[in-house]
N, C-alpha and C positions, 0 to 999 in steps of 0.2 A: 542554433545556439546564439547567433548574433541578432536574430529577429527581435524587434521590439526594444533593442538596447537604447535607442534615442528616447523613446517614451519612458523607459525605466529610469533613465538618468534625470529626466525632468520631474519624475514622480517623487523621488526621494534621494537625498544625499545626506549621510549621517557619519559623523566621526566616531571611530572605534579605537580601542586599545586592548592589549592582552599580554599574556605570558604563555610561553611554550617550553616544554621540556621534552628531550628525546634521548634515547639510547641509540648509539650509532656503532655499527660494526664495519670496519674497512675490510673488504674481501679481495681487492686487487690493488697491487702496488707496482707502478712502473717508474723506472728512473733511467736517466741518461746523463753521464758525466764525461767530460773531456779535460784532461790535465796532463802536465809533464811529471813523470816520475822522478825520483831522486837521482837516477843516472841519466836524465835528460831525454828519455824516450816518451813520445806522446802516447798516452793511453786513452782509448775510447771504451768506456764501460757502460753497457746498457743491460737492463734486466726487466722482465715482466714476470711477476710471480703471484700466485694466489697466496694470500695471507689471512690472518684473522687478528685484528687489533680493535679493541673496543674503546669507545670514548663516550662522553656525555655532551649534551648540548643544552644550553639555557639561553632563551631569547626573550626580549621584551619587544613589543611592536606598537606602532601607532599608525593609523591609516584612515581611510574613508570608504564607506560602502557606497557604491554607485548604482542606484536603483535597487532592485531586490535580488539580483543574481551575481553582481560583480563587486569585488573589493580590491583595493590597492593599498598596500601597507609597507612601511619602512621597518625592517627588523635589525636588531643588533643585540649582542650578548657576549657569551663566552663559550668556547669549545676547544677541543684539541683535535687536530686532523690526523695525527699519528704521534708516535712517541716523541717526547720533548718538543712538540710543536704546538704550543698553546697560543690561541689567537683570539682577537676580538673581531668577529665578522660583522659586516653591515651590507644589507642587500635590500632590494625592492621585490615584492612578491605580488603577483597577479593571481587572484583566486576566482573561480567560477563555481557557484552553488547551483546544483541541478534543481533545487527548490529554492524558495526564498531564504535569505541568509539567516533569518530568525526561525526557520522551520527545521524539523528533522529531515536529513537527507545527505546525499553524497556531495563531495566537493572535489575539485581538481585544482592544482596550482603549479605555477612556474615561478622560480626564484633565481635571481642572479645578482652577484655583487662581488665584493672583495673582502679582505680581512687584513688586519694589522697584527703582526707577531709581537708577543709580549717578551719582556726581558727573560733571558735564560733559554730562549729558543735559538734556532740556527742563525737567523738574521732578522732585520727589520724591514725587509722588502715586502710590499703588499703581494698577496696572492689572489687567485680567482676561485670563487666557489659558485657552483650552479646546481639547482635542485629541480626535480620534477616529482610530484607526489599526488596522492589521493587520500581522502579521509571521509569520516562520517561525523555529522554535527548532531548533538543532542541539546536542544534548548532546555534550560533549567528554570529560569524565571525572567520573563520579558526579554531584554536584549542580552542577558547573561547566558552564555552557551559553553558547553564542553565539547571539544573535538578530539577524536582519536584519528591518527594518521600514520601513513608510511610514506617514505620518500627515498628516491635514489639520488645520491649526491656525487658530483665530480669536483675534484680539487686539482688545481695546477699551481705548483710551487717552484721556487728557485733557491734551494738551500745552498749555503756557502760551505758549511762544515761537512765535508765528505771524507771517506776513508779510502786509502789506497788499497786496491783489491789484492795486491801482492804482499805488502808489508803490514797492512791493517793499521797504519799510522795515519793521523789527520793530514790531509793534503793542504799545504800552505795556500792562502788565498792568491798570492802573486803568481802561482803556476796553474791555477784553475782557469780554464778557458771557457767552459760551458757547463752548466748544471741545471737539470730540471727534474721534477718529480711529480707524478700524477697518481691520484688515488680514486677509487670508486668504492662507495660505501652505501649501506642500506640502513635507514633509520626508522625507528618506530617510537611514537610518543603521544603526548596529549597536550592540549592547549585550552586555556580559558580565555574567553573574549567577552568584552563588555560594550 
């Protein structure tokens, strides 16, 4: 896979950009909260449960093709990672094309970055998003290509607005000691690249 990478890099470096849309379904939700209840008792609440929550993802990207098999690109856009948690993600993606990037063929990619929460969400603290995926590229005209793909996504978040598991009332921020939430989702989508 890495054989000939140096020769490929010298052969061709080309700037690219594109748009990507995906439907994402969160299927596992984990959370761990630690806070003081209204009567002063410390509560440790954790839960891992299968769920189904659907969201959409819209990304724009700009990057560079390194040789004929590798690409590195910066991605940003808009998505929701679960209910009332709309974010602007930004990440770096490394993609390997089994054939040349402008040929029909499979690709695999790794993506990692963070996201900024929008107003109306739990808080404005950045969170972590990581993806691994595969897809198939269909050249349309010269460097204009259509990709279909699927990816597995992991998110790590730190919400502040949580609810007491006994009273179902919001836990005040001053008594909240620890909060974390993790999600695993599967996305399917398509992308246009130029």
